[in-house]
N, C-alpha and C positions, 0 to 999 in steps of 0.2 A: 424711488424710478418712477415717473412723472409724465405724461406725454409735451411734447413742447407746443410750442405757437407752428403750425404749419404751415401757415404761409410763409412766416420766414424762413422755417429750413428750406420750402423750395426756392428761393430767390435764390438763395445759396448755393441752392443743388443745380441748377444752369448755371455757373460759371467753370465746372469742376473739369477739370480734363479729365475723363477717363482713357486709359492707354489702352490698360488691355479686357480684348472685347469679347464677343462670343468665345473664340477660334481656339482663346485662350481656356479658359474655363474648360469646354468641354474636354479641353486635353485634360483635368478630375478624371479621373478613376471613376467609372460606375461602377454601381453597388449591383446585383442586380439584387438581392438579398438582405437587411436589417434586422437585425432580433438581439433585444438584452443579452445573446452570447457573443456581437458581433466585434473582435478585434481591429478595432481600424488603425492602419499601421500605413506611413511615409504615403498623407496626404500631403498634396504639393497646396504651400502656403505661398500665398498671393499677398504680393509683395503692394507695398501701401505706395499711395502715385504723391509726393509729396505738393504743396498744396498751399491757398490758404481757404482750403472747404471748411464752411462751419457745419454739425452737423450734430449728434446728440453730444451732451456736456458731455467730458470727461470723467470714468468713474473713482468715483474716493481710493486710493490703495487698498484698503480693504473689496472694493466692489469685484477689486479686476483680482480675484482670485476663487470669485464664484465662478462655477462651471454654467455654462448656459440654463439647467434645470434650473435651479437652486435660483435661478435670476428669474426667471418664470415663476418659481413657484416665490419666489420673492412679492410679484407684483400681482396687483389685484385682479391688474385684465386681459392676467393667462390661464383663471378658473377650471375654465372650460379646460383651456389647452394642457396642461398640467396632467389633469381628470385625466386626459385623455392617447398622453402618452404612457400614464402609469398600466389605463388596459389597451394597447396597445405592444407593452412589455418593452418602450425604449427610452425610460429614462433608464438606465447601466450606461446603454449605448451611448446616448449624450451627456453624459457623466465623464465619459471617458477623452482619452486624449485631441480626438480628433485630425485637424480642424475641421469643423464646421458652418457654412453657412444657414443659420434658421429664419425663413421668412417665416411669422407669427400671428398665427388669423390671434384677433383681440373676444373677446366675450362678448362683444355687442356683434361680430364675422357669421361667428356661433351660432347665432340668434337667430340669425337671420335663413340659416337652411332649412328648407322645409319643414314643417310641423311633420313630429317623430322621425327623422333622418338620423338627431346626436342618438336618440336613446336606442331605435335599432342598431350606434353601429357600435356605441359603447357595449350590445351585449356581446359574450364570451365568443360566441359564436360567429362575431362577423369580426376578430379580433385582426385575420386576415385582409382585410377589405379596408379597413380599419388605418395597419399598419400601409399599407398601399397609400393613403390617403396623406397620412404624416408624411415620410416620406418624401413623397412629393414637393412637400413645402423644404428639402432640406438640400445643400447646395454642399458637394465637397471643397474643405476649402478655406479661408477667411476673407469672404469674399467681403470690400467695406464698398462705402458709396463712392469713392474717386474710382473705383474699377471694374463700375455700371456700365457698361453701355449694349441699346439697342442690337437686339438681336437673342438668334434661342444661346440656351442654358444646360446644360445636361444635370438632371435633377437627380440624386439618390435612389426613389425608382425607378429610374433610368429614358421614364418620359421628357422629351423637352418645355419647358418651360420659356415663354415668351416674356421678355424682357424689350419696352420700349421707354424710350428718353428720350422726350420732347415738350418742350413749351414750358422748363421746369418743375416737371414733375415726371415721376418716375410711377412706369407699371411692372407690375410679372403674373404675368398668367392674366392679365385684365384686372386685378387685386390691387389698390392705390399703395404706397407707401407712406405712409402716414409718419414717422419714427423712423432714424438710419441710424448706425452706429452705435446699434450697444452690446461692448465689447466686455466680452468673458474673457476667459479662462482659458477655453477651450473650441477661441470663433467668435460670433459674432452673430446678432442679433437686428434684422429690418420688422418693424409691426405692420402688418397689414392688414388692409378693414375686408377684407373675402378671404373666405374660407376657398383654398381651390381644387381642385376635381381632378384626375388623369382623367385623360380621351376615355380609358375602360372603366374607369370603377363603378360606375355608378348602371 
């Protein structure tokens, strides 16, 4: 899985029909806590809006069978994210039925954190804080780019994430979506260029 040309994706995203807004997303169940033992059931699947939107290329049949963790761990740009999921004990959860929408920071996004921040977060003593940050990147349900609309959505961490769709660009919590709609068997991944921090995380 490789990054696609950003400008072409953004141009196509400009014309999509986003009919499911923040109010629909907020309707998903908000989870107070999520761990490797959490069983998520009955999460509402967001219906994909029909149209001619071109986003990430559809994975091959074999790739479609992979869950979110398998896709992330097999992509060189998500080495840090994969390591963080393991340290937080979220691997089993994100291998579960879901569905989940993950706004996934790249290794470059993690590297841009203040010096020492990542190493500190990966310490066992800071597992709760790391879990809080990572779950802030997850939204219940499978939310494709065709369903995104400007407004607030509720993350698994329970704090709101601000989505802005404007001028052919999409940002989530201030981070740019650089690749969208990487489909997994239990949800979808949107690649972002910044690590998102809950309001009270740091």
